[in-house]
N, C-alpha and C positions, 0 to 999 in steps of 0.2 A: 503493499500501501504507500502512496505517495504524498506526502502532506504536502500540504502549500502553505505559503506567508500570509498572514491575513493583512488587511487593512484596515485601518479604523472603522470603515461603514461596514466589511466583513463581522466584525465584534459587536457591533451596534445592533445589526440584525439578529444575532446568533447568541443574543445575551442571556436569553435562560436556559438554555447548556452550557454558558462561558463558566473561567474562572479567571478570574483578574485578583491579581497578586501586587502589592507593592508596598517598598521601602518606605520608612517614615524619614528619616532626617537627610534632606539634600531633595527629594523627593515630594512629600508632604508638607515638611516643614523646611524653610531656610537654613543655613548653616547658620548659625551663631557661635559668638566667642564662650558664650557659659552654656554646658549643654543643657542643663537645666530649665534655658527660657526659650528650648528651641516649641515652636508650637506651628500647627496647620496654619497655613495662610489662610486670607479670606477667602470664604467661598468653599475651602475643601471638604470641610465637615457635613455640609449640606448635597453637597453632591455626592459625596461619598454616601449618606445615610439614603438617599434617592436611588443609589445603585443597589442597594443592599435587594431592593424590591423587583428589580429586571434581570440581575444576574444570577447564576446559578451559586456563584461562589464570589466572594471580595471578602478579600484578609489580607492583610498587614505583618510582614515577616520581615521583622528587625532586630538588629541587636541590643537595642533596649530592654529591660526589664517590664515584666507584665505591671507592676508596681508603678512604672511611669506613663508607660502606653496607655493605660485604662483611663489616667485619669485626665486623658486629652483627646480621646479616641469615642465615636461613637458606641454606645451598645449594643448594638444591633451587628454590629464586625465581628469577623473571626481573628483574633490578634494573635501571634507567636512571637514571641519573646526570646531573648538571648538566643537567636539564632537556630531557635527550636526546642533548645533546652524544656522552655514551658510554653502553654497555649492556653487561653481561655474563648470559647463557646459558648453559646447560650446554654449548654445543658453541661459544662463541666470547666474546672479548672485545674488544668492535669499537669504534672511535672515529669520529666524525665526521670528515670527508676534510679540513676546513678549519680544525679544531682546533688541531691540531699546530702549527701556524704563532704561532699567536698567544699560545703557552705562556712564551715569553721575554718578550715583554710584559708577561704577567701578572704574570709575577714581579717584571720593573723596577717596576709599577706598585704592587705589593704593599708592595714595600721603600719605596718613597715615600710611600704609606700610613703605612707604620708610625713614619715619623720625621717626616712632615710634618702628620699628623692631631691632631684636638682630645685634649687629655689624656680618659683614660676609653674611648674609641676602641679596639676590637678590629679586628683584621683577621685574617679566617679565608682563609687560601691555599688554594683548590681546583684548584690546577692548571691548568686553561684558566677558568678563572673564580675572582673574590673577593668576597668579601662583607665589608663595613665594618658594624659589629654598634655598637647604644649602650643594648642592653636593660638594661646595668648602670649606665649615667648617662643617663637619662631625657633630660634638661634640654639635653643635646648635640645632641639631633636635628638639628637646622636648620644646625648646625655641620658635623657628619657629611654632610647632603644638600650643603652647598657643598663639602664638600671632595670628595663623589664628581663633583661636576660638574665642578671644577676638572680632576679625573683623567679622567673619562671627553672633556673637550673634548682636552685635551692627547695621547690614545692610541688616540682613534678607538672605545674601547672605549662599549657602550652600560649604560646604566644602567637599572635593576628596583627598584621600591620592595617591599620584603618587612615582615614584622611585626618592628620597632625594630632595622631595619638596612636598608643600601641594598646591592644587588648590581650587580657590573660582569662585563657579557659580553661576549665578541665579537660584532660585528656577523652574528650568521650567523639565517636564519629558523629559528630549533628554539625550540620549548616545548612545554610539555605536551600542550597539542592536536594538535599534529603529530606530536608523539612515539606519544600514543597512536594514532591513528589508521595510524600506520605499523603498528604493533604489533598492532591488535585481527583484522589478518586476517578473516575470516568468521565468528567468535565471535559468536554471538547466543543471551541477551542480555548486556547490559554494562553495567557498575558501576563508579563511581567514588567513591573517598571521600578529600573534600580539608577542608581548612581556612583556606588562605591565596590571596592576588593570584593568584600561580603557577598554583592551582588553575584560576582561573576559564576560562583558556586549553582546560583538560580540559574542562570544562562545555560551553562551547562546542562543543566536538567531539563530546560527545554529540548536542546537538541535532542536529549532521550527520547522525550512523547515526541518530537516532531520525525527521528528514526521509526519509531513502533508508529507510524500514520495520523498524529493528530496535528491541530493546524494552531501555530503558534506566532504571537506575535510579542517580538523584545523591544522595548522601550528604552531610553537611555535618556537618563538627564544628563548634560553636557555641562561642566564647568571647566575652569582650570585644575579641578584636581581628580578627576575624574581619569580612572587608569584609562590606558587605549586598547588593552586586551577587551576592555568594554565597549567602548565606544566602535571597535572593528565589529564586535556582533550584532550591533545596534540593526533591526529594521527601522525603526523610525528614533529621531533625535529630537528632544526640548531642550530648550535654553534656561530654565529655571521652575522651581515648583508652583510660578502664577501658571504657565503652560500648562501645566499638568491640571491644574484645575482648568483650563479651558478644554481640557481633553474632556477631565469625567463631566464635567455639564455636557457636552457633546456626545458623551454616551448614554447620559441619562434623557439626551430629548427624544 
């Protein structure tokens, strides 16, 4: 079976059977210096709520924890946090069975990062993972990477590069790609909107779905920090979260 690349019109016309996945930061919410201040742009939440009644599935797949995402997104969305270590649906609040045993380690490592990290680095404690940010002090990027490597080596956590930050995760084989494949079920077509390194895995998952005969649409929000690998995979390029809102509104028409 040969799959085809969708257009936005195709996706709209087949919305009832379609799955739409979106990242949060850089897609729904503009990138900001203070991660705790990231909020979806004007019109985004209303458009998402409208789409949940039209699409087979609308899901947010983010590196953020559910404790943050659930405060800033509509209740009727499916939300996957920490790249898939936790998930919130209308029926349940699920956590990966291996994630809980790492929370004490994460707590200890977050404390060490706060006391031993370079000046200007901020620590985002996510419960089952943590992120070391240096957006407010770009010059310390190399120091933050060294700090993260030391913390990972001493704890068994795994480093992941992100935008102006380094993430430390439990060594659990979960990413946005495995999460998308687990959630997509029999929905067809399938679209994903991403902008960061973590979304590359989701686009690879779309490649798997396409090889199996499903129709897919890879949408990238492009900015100065978007990795070339992601841009090269894009079927549709957008310039900022405001254009994502325009897309969501057009899909709801």
